[in-house]
Backbone as a printed PyTorch tensor [residue, N CA C, xyz], in Angstrom:
tensor([[[ 15.1930,   7.6170,  12.3310],
         [ 14.0030,   7.9980,  11.5270],
         [ 14.4230,   7.4990,  10.0790]],

        [[ 13.2750,   7.0710,   9.4950],
         [ 13.4110,   6.6070,   8.0310],
         [ 13.2690,   7.7380,   7.0420]],

        [[ 13.7100,   7.5150,   5.8600],
         [ 13.5740,   8.5740,   4.8550],
         [ 12.3540,   8.2200,   4.2070]],

        [[ 11.5070,   9.1750,   3.5800],
         [ 10.3090,   8.9510,   2.8880],
         [ 10.3320,   9.5570,   1.4640]],

        [[  9.7390,   8.8560,   0.6120],
         [  9.8940,   9.1490,  -0.8880],
         [  8.4420,   9.1300,  -1.4050]],

        [[  7.8950,   9.9600,  -2.2370],
         [  6.7500,   9.8750,  -2.9870],
         [  7.0990,   9.6450,  -4.4270]],

        [[  6.4700,   8.6450,  -4.9780],
         [  6.5430,   8.3350,  -6.3910],
         [  5.2790,   8.0790,  -7.0920]],

        [[  5.2220,   8.5840,  -8.2890],
         [  3.9640,   8.2980,  -9.0640],
         [  4.2730,   7.1840,  -9.9710]],

        [[  3.3560,   6.1440, -10.0750],
         [  3.5410,   5.1060, -11.0050],
         [  2.2970,   4.9960, -11.8570]],

        [[  2.5070,   4.9970, -13.0990],
         [  1.3290,   4.6580, -13.9760],
         [  0.8570,   3.2310, -13.9000]],

        [[ -0.4420,   3.1040, -13.5480],
         [ -0.9420,   1.7670, -13.2890],
         [ -1.0290,   0.9060, -14.5670]],

        [[ -1.5460,   1.4630, -15.6670],
         [ -1.6800,   0.7760, -16.7830],
         [ -2.1960,   1.6010, -17.8200]],

        [[ -1.7160,   1.6360, -19.0550],
         [ -2.2100,   2.4840, -20.0170],
         [ -3.6910,   2.3370, -20.4440]],

        [[ -4.1080,   1.0270, -20.4030],
         [ -5.5540,   0.6780, -20.8120],
         [ -6.5780,   1.1060, -19.7250]],

        [[ -6.1200,   1.4080, -18.4670],
         [ -7.0450,   1.5690, -17.4000],
         [ -6.7650,   2.9580, -16.7030]],

        [[ -7.8010,   3.8600, -16.8730],
         [ -7.5120,   5.1200, -16.1380],
         [ -7.7770,   4.9750, -14.7250]],

        [[ -6.9590,   5.8160, -14.0040],
         [ -7.0630,   5.6390, -12.4930],
         [ -5.9380,   6.3040, -11.8700]],

        [[ -5.8760,   6.4210, -10.5790],
         [ -4.8250,   7.0560,  -9.8630],
         [ -4.0920,   6.1150,  -8.9370]],

        [[ -2.8630,   6.1660,  -8.8830],
         [ -2.0990,   5.3080,  -7.8130],
         [ -1.0880,   6.3060,  -7.0850]],

        [[ -1.1270,   6.1830,  -5.8260],
         [ -0.2010,   6.9360,  -4.9640],
         [  0.6870,   5.7230,  -4.4200]],

        [[  1.9820,   5.9470,  -4.5490],
         [  2.9640,   4.8840,  -4.0910],
         [  3.8890,   5.6300,  -3.1000]],

        [[  3.8710,   5.1990,  -1.8700],
         [  4.6910,   5.9850,  -0.6990],
         [  5.6680,   4.8940,  -0.3090]],

        [[  6.9240,   5.2410,  -0.1780],
         [  7.9510,   4.3400,   0.2000],
         [  8.8060,   4.9490,   1.3260]],

        [[  8.9360,   3.9470,   2.3680],
         [  9.7830,   4.5550,   3.4790],
         [ 10.8490,   3.4910,   3.8050]],

        [[ 12.0040,   3.9740,   4.0360],
         [ 13.1210,   3.1210,   4.3380],
         [ 13.6500,   3.4550,   5.7220]],

        [[ 13.8050,   2.5760,   6.5360],
         [ 14.1620,   2.7860,   8.0160],
         [ 15.5380,   2.1410,   8.3230]],

        [[ 16.0450,   2.8000,   9.4140],
         [ 17.4340,   2.4160,   9.8790],
         [ 17.4600,   1.0040,  10.3420]],

        [[ 16.3280,   0.3960,  10.9800],
         [ 16.3540,  -0.7980,  11.5540],
         [ 15.0370,  -1.5530,  11.1000]],

        [[ 15.1620,  -2.8410,  10.9790],
         [ 13.9610,  -3.6770,  10.5030],
         [ 12.8850,  -3.5510,  11.5830]],

        [[ 13.3510,  -3.4980,  12.8140],
         [ 12.2550,  -3.4390,  13.9940],
         [ 11.6070,  -2.1150,  13.7870]],

        [[ 12.1730,  -0.9820,  13.3830],
         [ 11.4510,   0.3200,  13.1260],
         [ 10.4630,   0.1390,  11.9890]],

        [[ 10.9600,  -0.5920,  10.8550],
         [ 10.1590,  -0.7140,   9.7100],
         [  8.8700,  -1.5980,  10.0910]],

        [[  9.0430,  -2.6320,  10.9370],
         [  7.9620,  -3.4650,  11.3190],
         [  6.9890,  -2.7760,  12.1750]],

        [[  7.5460,  -1.9360,  13.1490],
         [  6.5650,  -1.2150,  13.9980],
         [  5.8340,  -0.1440,  13.2340]],

        [[  6.5080,   0.4590,  12.1880],
         [  5.8300,   1.4370,  11.2940],
         [  4.6870,   0.7980,  10.5110]],

        [[  5.0120,  -0.4650,   9.9800],
         [  4.0750,  -1.2170,   9.1140],
         [  2.8280,  -1.5080,   9.9200]],

        [[  2.9250,  -1.8690,  11.2370],
         [  1.7490,  -2.1500,  12.0740],
         [  0.9990,  -0.8260,  12.4080]],

        [[  1.6280,   0.2450,  12.6750],
         [  0.9790,   1.5820,  12.7910],
         [  0.3010,   2.0100,  11.5780]],

        [[  1.0130,   1.8550,  10.4360],
         [  0.3290,   2.3430,   9.0950],
         [ -0.8190,   1.5490,   8.7810]],

        [[ -0.8000,   0.2370,   9.0060],
         [ -2.0070,  -0.6850,   8.8190],
         [ -3.1190,  -0.2450,   9.6390]],

        [[ -2.8170,   0.0080,  10.8500],
         [ -3.8550,   0.3640,  11.8430],
         [ -4.5360,   1.7370,  11.4940]],

        [[ -3.6700,   2.6890,  11.0310],
         [ -4.1430,   3.9520,  10.6150],
         [ -5.1120,   3.9370,   9.4600]],

        [[ -4.5650,   3.1000,   8.2520],
         [ -5.3880,   2.9710,   7.1910],
         [ -6.7280,   2.2080,   7.3870]],

        [[ -6.6300,   1.2380,   8.2080],
         [ -7.9910,   0.5590,   8.6290],
         [ -8.7870,   1.4290,   9.2750]],

        [[ -8.2900,   2.2190,  10.2410],
         [ -9.1120,   3.1730,  10.9820],
         [ -9.8110,   4.2290,  10.1400]],

        [[ -9.0220,   4.8110,   9.1990],
         [ -9.3870,   5.7710,   8.2610],
         [-10.5320,   5.2270,   7.3090]],

        [[-10.2870,   3.9920,   6.8950],
         [-11.2220,   3.4590,   5.8780],
         [-12.2900,   2.4590,   6.4450]],

        [[-12.4300,   2.3900,   7.7180],
         [-13.3350,   1.3880,   8.4410],
         [-14.7110,   1.6140,   7.7580]],

        [[-15.2420,   2.7470,   7.6810],
         [-16.5460,   3.0660,   7.1320],
         [-16.6180,   2.7190,   5.6230]],

        [[-15.5440,   2.9400,   4.9340],
         [-15.6030,   2.8100,   3.4390],
         [-15.4440,   1.2370,   3.2040]],

        [[-14.5780,   0.6570,   3.7990],
         [-14.3250,  -0.8130,   3.4290],
         [-15.2590,  -1.8130,   4.1720]],

        [[-15.5010,  -1.4710,   5.3820],
         [-16.4150,  -2.4010,   6.2380],
         [-15.8690,  -3.6940,   6.4920]],

        [[-14.5570,  -3.8510,   6.3600],
         [-13.8760,  -5.1690,   6.6260],
         [-12.4630,  -4.9000,   7.0710]],

        [[-11.7020,  -5.8780,   7.6410],
         [-10.4190,  -5.8300,   7.9850],
         [ -9.5120,  -6.0970,   6.7950]],

        [[ -8.2030,  -5.9120,   7.1020],
         [ -7.1880,  -6.3270,   6.0830],
         [ -7.2260,  -7.8360,   5.8480]],

        [[ -6.8380,  -8.2420,   4.6470],
         [ -6.5240,  -9.5060,   4.2790],
         [ -5.0380,  -9.7170,   3.8940]],

        [[ -4.5090, -10.7050,   4.0970],
         [ -3.0870, -10.9080,   3.6830],
         [ -3.1280, -11.6500,   2.3490]],

        [[ -2.3440, -11.1080,   1.3920],
         [ -2.2810, -11.5470,  -0.0230],
         [ -1.0050, -11.3670,  -0.5420]],

        [[ -0.4090, -12.3640,  -1.0430],
         [  1.0440, -12.3210,  -1.6310],
         [  1.9590, -11.4900,  -0.7920]],

        [[  1.9680, -11.6670,   0.4500],
         [  2.9290, -11.0420,   1.3690],
         [  2.5880,  -9.5380,   1.5780]],

        [[  1.4580,  -9.1310,   1.2370],
         [  1.0330,  -7.6180,   1.4390],
         [ -0.3500,  -7.6620,   2.3200]],

        [[ -0.5270,  -6.6190,   3.0190],
         [ -1.8010,  -6.3930,   3.7030],
         [ -2.5920,  -5.6570,   2.6120]],

        [[ -3.9340,  -6.2210,   2.4650],
         [ -4.7920,  -5.6590,   1.4470],
         [ -6.1280,  -5.2000,   1.8680]],

        [[ -6.6840,  -4.0770,   1.3960],
         [ -7.9410,  -3.6400,   1.6450],
         [ -8.5620,  -3.3470,   0.2040]],

        [[ -9.6800,  -3.8220,  -0.1160],
         [-10.3500,  -3.5350,  -1.3670],
         [-11.7220,  -2.9760,  -1.0980]],

        [[-11.9510,  -1.7570,  -1.6110],
         [-13.2460,  -1.2450,  -1.3600],
         [-13.8270,  -0.6900,  -2.8360]],

        [[-15.0320,  -0.1520,  -2.6930],
         [-15.7400,   0.2710,  -3.8730],
         [-14.9650,   1.4980,  -4.5850]],

        [[-14.3590,   2.3720,  -3.7510],
         [-13.5850,   3.4600,  -4.3230],
         [-12.1150,   3.5520,  -4.3180]],

        [[-11.5470,   2.6070,  -3.6030],
         [-10.1290,   2.5480,  -3.4250],
         [ -9.6390,   1.2220,  -3.0640]],

        [[ -8.4130,   0.9970,  -3.2650],
         [ -7.6140,  -0.2900,  -2.9020],
         [ -6.4020,   0.1210,  -2.2160]],

        [[ -5.9940,  -0.6220,  -1.1350],
         [ -4.8320,  -0.1900,  -0.3630],
         [ -4.0110,  -1.5070,  -0.2920]],

        [[ -2.7420,  -1.3820,  -0.4630],
         [ -1.6990,  -2.3640,  -0.1970],
         [ -0.5260,  -1.7620,   0.6680]],

        [[ -0.1240,  -2.6490,   1.6490],
         [  1.1160,  -2.3970,   2.3600],
         [  1.9440,  -3.5450,   2.3590]],

        [[  3.1850,  -3.3710,   2.0230],
         [  4.1570,  -4.5480,   2.1260],
         [  5.5160,  -4.0300,   2.6980]],

        [[  6.0650,  -4.7980,   3.5950],
         [  7.3160,  -4.6080,   4.1500],
         [  8.3260,  -5.6510,   3.6340]],

        [[  9.4750,  -5.2600,   3.2980],
         [ 10.5980,  -6.1560,   2.9550],
         [ 11.8100,  -5.6720,   3.6430]],

        [[ 12.1600,  -6.2680,   4.7740],
         [ 13.4670,  -5.8070,   5.4840],
         [ 13.0970,  -4.4870,   6.1180]],

        [[ 13.9770,  -3.4590,   5.7350],
         [ 13.7830,  -2.0900,   6.3360],
         [ 12.8850,  -1.2170,   5.3400]],

        [[ 12.3810,  -1.7660,   4.4200],
         [ 11.5800,  -0.9980,   3.4640],
         [ 10.1090,  -1.3140,   3.6260]],

        [[  9.3160,  -0.1640,   3.6350],
         [  7.8380,  -0.3200,   3.6880],
         [  7.2090,   0.4840,   2.4680]],

        [[  6.4300,  -0.1970,   1.7290],
         [  5.7260,   0.4530,   0.6440],
         [  4.1270,   0.4440,   0.7770]],

        [[  3.5430,   1.6490,   0.5690],
         [  2.1080,   1.7810,   0.6420],
         [  1.6870,   2.0900,  -0.6780]],

        [[  0.5670,   1.3670,  -1.2430],
         [ -0.0510,   1.7380,  -2.4790],
         [ -1.5480,   2.0090,  -2.2340]],

        [[ -2.0110,   3.1780,  -2.6740],
         [ -3.4120,   3.3860,  -2.5790],
         [ -3.7800,   3.7360,  -4.0880]],

        [[ -4.9340,   3.0700,  -4.5390],
         [ -5.2380,   3.3190,  -5.9260],
         [ -6.7760,   3.5890,  -5.8640]],

        [[ -7.1900,   4.3570,  -6.9240],
         [ -8.6170,   4.5650,  -7.0710],
         [ -9.0480,   4.3730,  -8.5720]],

        [[-10.2450,   3.9710,  -8.7610],
         [-10.7190,   3.7260, -10.1850],
         [ -9.9070,   2.6480, -10.9370]],

        [[ -9.3260,   1.7850, -10.2280],
         [ -8.5080,   0.5370, -10.8770],
         [ -8.9540,  -0.6360, -10.2540]],

        [[ -8.7160,  -1.7290, -10.8340],
         [ -9.0410,  -2.9890, -10.2020],
         [ -8.1230,  -3.4220,  -9.1660]],

        [[ -8.5980,  -4.3630,  -8.2160],
         [ -7.6140,  -4.9740,  -7.2340],
         [ -6.3940,  -5.6210,  -7.9240]],

        [[ -6.6400,  -6.2350,  -9.1460],
         [ -5.4050,  -6.8660,  -9.6910],
         [ -4.3990,  -5.8220, -10.2170]],

        [[ -4.8690,  -4.6880, -10.6610],
         [ -4.0490,  -3.6110, -11.0550],
         [ -3.2330,  -2.9980,  -9.9210]],

        [[ -3.9890,  -3.0070,  -8.8100],
         [ -3.3530,  -2.5200,  -7.6540],
         [ -2.2050,  -3.3720,  -7.1390]],

        [[ -2.3850,  -4.7210,  -7.3570],
         [ -1.2710,  -5.5990,  -7.0850],
         [ -0.1780,  -5.4660,  -8.0000]],

        [[ -0.4100,  -5.2060,  -9.2840],
         [  0.6940,  -4.8600, -10.3050],
         [  1.3670,  -3.6800, -10.0140]],

        [[  0.6840,  -2.6520,  -9.4640],
         [  1.4220,  -1.4380,  -9.1530],
         [  2.3320,  -1.7460,  -7.9750]],

        [[  1.8190,  -2.4930,  -6.9990],
         [  2.7460,  -2.8080,  -5.8700],
         [  3.9340,  -3.6060,  -6.3410]],

        [[  3.7420,  -4.5450,  -7.2170],
         [  4.7900,  -5.3690,  -7.7750],
         [  5.8900,  -4.3890,  -8.3660]],

        [[  5.4550,  -3.4380,  -9.2550],
         [  6.3470,  -2.5710,  -9.8950],
         [  7.0570,  -1.6970,  -8.7830]],

        [[  6.3780,  -1.2220,  -7.8130],
         [  6.9350,  -0.4720,  -6.7920],
         [  8.0030,  -1.0780,  -5.9410]],

        [[  7.8260,  -2.4880,  -5.8660],
         [  8.7650,  -3.2510,  -5.0590],
         [ 10.0550,  -3.5010,  -5.7950]],

        [[ 10.1760,  -3.1760,  -6.9740],
         [ 11.3610,  -3.5380,  -7.7640],
         [ 12.4930,  -2.6000,  -7.3690]]])
C-alpha cells in the first residue's frame, strides 16, 4: 500500500482560486501505474457530465479542463500526483502541478 499525503499549494497571489494537491507514493512502480489508471477512470467518470470530454495528454500529465474545475494527474516512478483546481486558468493548474512535482 502507498502512503498518501494532502498538501495545500497556493496557486498564485494574483489569481484567487482553490487547488487541492494529493500525492501518493507506492511501494512498486506497477502499483503506482495501476493506481494512476484507476484514478484517471474515477475522475473521468465523476466529471463526465461536467467536462463532456475525455482526458488529454499534456506535458506528461493527464488533463481535464472544464468550466468549473481543472484536473491533472501525473505519475513519475512510484509517485502519483493529483491536482484539482477551481476558479483558476488551465495554465495556473499546470503551474500548480509543476510546483507539486518538485
